[in-house]
N, C-alpha and C positions, 0 to 999 in steps of 0.2 A: 694674556688668555684667560685669567678668572673672571675677566669683565665679560670675555668672550663665552663661556662657561655658563654666568650669571645670565646675560641675556637671552642664549639658548634655553634656559632651565626656564627663565620665565615666559620664553615663547611658548614651550611645551606645556607650561601651568594655564597659560592663556588659551591655548589651543584647548587643552582639557574642561576649562571651563564654558570653551563657547560650546563645545559638544554637548557638555550637559545641559547647557542651556536650551540646545536646538533639541537634545531628547526630551527635556521637559515640554518644549514648545510643542514638539510633534505629538506626545501624551494629552497636552492641553487640546491640543486640533482634535485629535481621535475622540475624546470624550465627549468635546462639543458637538463633534458629527454625530455619534451616538445618541445625544440629547436631543438635538434637533429631528433625528428619525424618529428616535422615540415621541416626542411629541407631536411629529406631523403624523403618524403611524395611530398613536392613541386619540389624537383629537377628530381623525377621520373616521374610526373605527367606534367611536363614542356615539358620533352623530347618527350614523345609521339606525343604531336601536333605538336609541332616543327619540329619533323623528319618527320612526315606525308605530312605538307606544304613544307619541303624543298626538299623531293623529288617529290612532284608536280609540283614546281616551276624549278627545274631541270631539268624535263619531257619536261615543255614547251618550255624551253630556248634551247632546243637540236635541233639543225638545220639542222643535216639529217634524222629527223624524221617527218613526215607529219601526225600528227594526226587528224583523222575525226571529225567531227563535238561533235560526240556524247561522243568521248574518251576527247577531249577539254573541254567540259560540267563537266564532271565527274572528271577531275582532278581541274578546276576552284571549285567543289563543296567540295573537299576535302580539298582545302584551306581554302574556307567559313568556312567549320565542324569547322576545326582545329581552326582558329582565334575565334571561339563561344566559344570552349571550353576553351580557353585559358581567354576570356573575363569572363567566369564564374568564372574560378578559380579565377582570381582577385578579383571580386565582392565580393566573398566570403570569401575570405582573408581578404577584408578591413571590411566587415559587422563583421567577428569574432573579428577583434580589437577593433571596435568600441564598441562591447557589454564588449568584456573584461575590455575595459576603463570606462565603463558604462556611455557613453556619448548619450546613446539611450533614447531619451525622446516621448515617443509616445505620438500623440494627438488623443484622444478617442472620437470617434464622431460614429453615426448613420450609420454602413457601410452594404450596400446593398451585399449580398452574389453573386447575379448573376453578377454584375457589377465586382465585385474582380474577380471573376473565369474568367469571359472573359478578362478582363483585363490580368491576368496570363496567359493565353491559347496564347494571342496575343506577351505577352513577350517572351515566350517559343516558338512562331512561328516565330519570325523576322528572315528573311533570311532563313526559312528551306529549305532544299532540301531533297530528298532521305528518308531513314529514319524517319526523325521528319516531314516532310510534311504528310507521311501517319499516324503518329504518332499520331499527333494532331486529327485526323479524328476519331481516337479510343477512345476518351476522353467523355464519356456520363455524362450531367450536369443536374442534378434534383435538384436543391436547391428553387425552390418556389420563395415565395417574402421574405424569410428568412433574418433576418435583426440582425446585433449584432455590439457590443459595441466594435470599433476597429480602429486602425490608418489605414486607406486605402491605404498607400504606402506600409506599412509593413506586412499587410495581404497579399496583393498582392504578395509580395515578398515569404511569407510562402509559399500559394498555389503553386505559379511556381516552388519552389524547390520540393514540394512533388508532384505533379504533374509528373515532369520531370524525377524525382527516379522512378517513376511507370512505366513510358513509358519506361524507360531503363531497368527495370531489370524486367518486363511481356511484352517482346516482342509479338505480334501476340495477345496480348489478351486485351478486353475491358477494359478501366478505368474508374470506374463511381466515381462521386463527388456530394453527397448530402449531406442535411443539414435539420436540424428542430430543433423546439425550445421546450424544457423541463423544465418546471416550468421557472426560472429565467435564464436558462443558454439557450445558442445557441450550438449545436453540429454539428461539419462538418467532414463528413469522406471522406477520398480519400483512394478507395478501387481496389485492381488489384486481379488478379488470378496468379499472377505468382507464383515462386518457394517458395516464403515466406523465413522465417530466420527459424531455429532451436528454438523449443519452450524453452522458459526460456532467450533466447539471446536477446529478443526486444528492451529491455533498452539501451544495447549496440551500437542499430543505433544511439543515439544521443549524443554518445562521440564523440569529435572530429577527424578526420583520420580514422573515422569506415565506412565501406560501406557494404551495403545488402552482406552476402555471402563471402565478404572479398576477391571476386576472380578476379576482374580485375580493369581498370582505366579509366571506362568511367565517371564518377561523379566527376572528380576533385580529391581534397585530401581528400573528405569524410567529408566534413564540413557544406554541404547543408542539412543535418539534425539537426546539431548540431546550426547552425544558426536560422534553422525555430525555434526550441524549445527557443532559446534565445529572439526570436520577439515575440513569443506568449505569455512566461512568462512576458515579457517587458509589455506588454497588459495586463497585470493581469488573464491569463488563463492559462490553462494546455494543452500538447500534450502528447499523448500514443501511442503505437503500439500495434495490436493484430493480432490473426490469423483471415484470411478470412474465414468462412466456405467453406469446399470444396478446400481450398486451397489457397496460397496467401496471402499478408498483407494487413491489414487495418489501417490506421493512422488516428487517432480522435481527432480533435482540440476541446477544452472547453473552451467558451468565454461569456463573461458576454452578457445579453439578456438587450436593452433598457427597460427602464420603460414604463409602457404601457401609454400614453397619455389619458388624459379624453376625 
C-alpha cells in the first residue's frame, strides 16, 4: 500500500510539474506572439513616416529642380508631420512599457477639465500644419466648470490620444468634448460622427496594436487607446466606447469627483 501511495504521490507531483511547464510554455508563447506583433507593427509604422520624410528630403536636395515656395512648404510640412508621427509612436511605446512595468504612480488632485482639454489641444496642435491645423478647429469643447480627481499630466495624455484618434477617423466631422458630474463621478465624453466601429467590437479598440477599423497606419501601432485605458485605470477610473447616436464613436471616461467642500 505504501508503494501504491508513493507511486500515486509521485504521479501527482509529475502532473503538477507538467502543468507548470505547460503554463510556462504558454506564457512564453504569448510573450513571443506579443513580441512578433510589436516588431511587425513597429516596423510597418516606422517605415511609412520615414519613407515620406526621405522622399521629401531627397526632393528638396535635387539640384536640377527649382521648387516653388508653395511646393517647398508642402515638402517641409511632410517632413514635419512624419517626425510628429514618429514622436507619437515613441511616446506611446514608452508609455506602454511604463504601464506594463507598473511604474505609473498617479498624483490625484483636483483637475479642471477645461484646462486639461486645452492643454491636450495644444499638445496635438504643436507644429500642426495642413490636415491637423484645420482639424483642431473641428474640436468643440463644452466641459463647463467640471472638476475630477485626476493626475493632470496623465489626463492630458488621455484626452490628447482620444481627440487625436477622433480627428483622424472622423475627417471633416465635428469632434465634441463634454463633461458633467453624475453623483460622485465625473463623465467625460469624446464624441465623433465618423464611421464608428462594428457593433460588439468596441472593446477591441483598447487592445494593443488595434486601430479603429484596423484599415490604415495613421495612428502608429495602435497603442493610443490602450495607453489611454491604462492611464485612466491607474487613476482609479474606467473608459469605454459606444456608438454615437446617428453614427460615430463616443468614448466615455469615468473618474471620481472631488468631495464637496463645506
